[in-house]
C-alpha positions, 0 to 999 in steps of 0.5 A: 523445508523450503521458504513457502513453509517458513512464510506460511508459518510466519503468517500464522504466527503473525496472525496469532500475535506471535511476533518473535516467531513470525519474524524469525520465520519471515527471516528464515524464508528469506535466508532460504529463498532471497530471490522470492519477492513474496518473502520480503513483502510478508516481512515488510507487512510485519514491520509495517503493522508494528510501525517500524516504517524504515524496515518496512520501506526497505523490504517493500523496496526490495520487493520492487527490485525483485518484481516491479509489477508488485502493486501491494509493495507500491500500495503499502509504500504509499500507505506508509508515506501517506501516513507520515504525511510525506505526500510527495513520496506517497505520489511517487509510489501511487502513480506507478500503481495507476499506470500499471493497474488502472482499476485498483480502487485504493490507489485512487483513494490515496491519490485523490486524498493526497491531492485534496491535502495538498490543495489540488482540488482539480486533481483530487476531483478527478481521482474521486470521480474515477474512484466513484466510477469503479466502486459506486456502491462500496466504502471507497465509492461512498468516501468519493461521493463525500469528498466530491460533495465537499469539493462541489461546496468549495466550488470545484 
């Protein structure tokens, strides 16, 4: 059997909360094909979901090593660092997403919120305006509008 079989089975086990089976399948997929970045992405997602952030980071970095254009690895690293309030590290991973894929809505959500939390209101405003232009009727757009109104009340 190839790595895709174990990857698929691992995702099914993961979806059904069979953690031991899922991680075993992800590890087997990597053993069979250590050059497939998707195998590391899913194992990283497993660790991420279980708040084993160091292991998730290790896997996401391996994804980027194998495929430097994989935006999911960058967005997941951004999420981990954002969640742990390490905003400088989060910016390190969200900025490449915006440079490579300027229409990914979630990246502006993260970066705008990080700038807001860091007190860089002008940059936050710029990102929330971009976010609103990309997702005017969606949840991210509504969030951006709320934050833009907040910044307007602050004078930004």
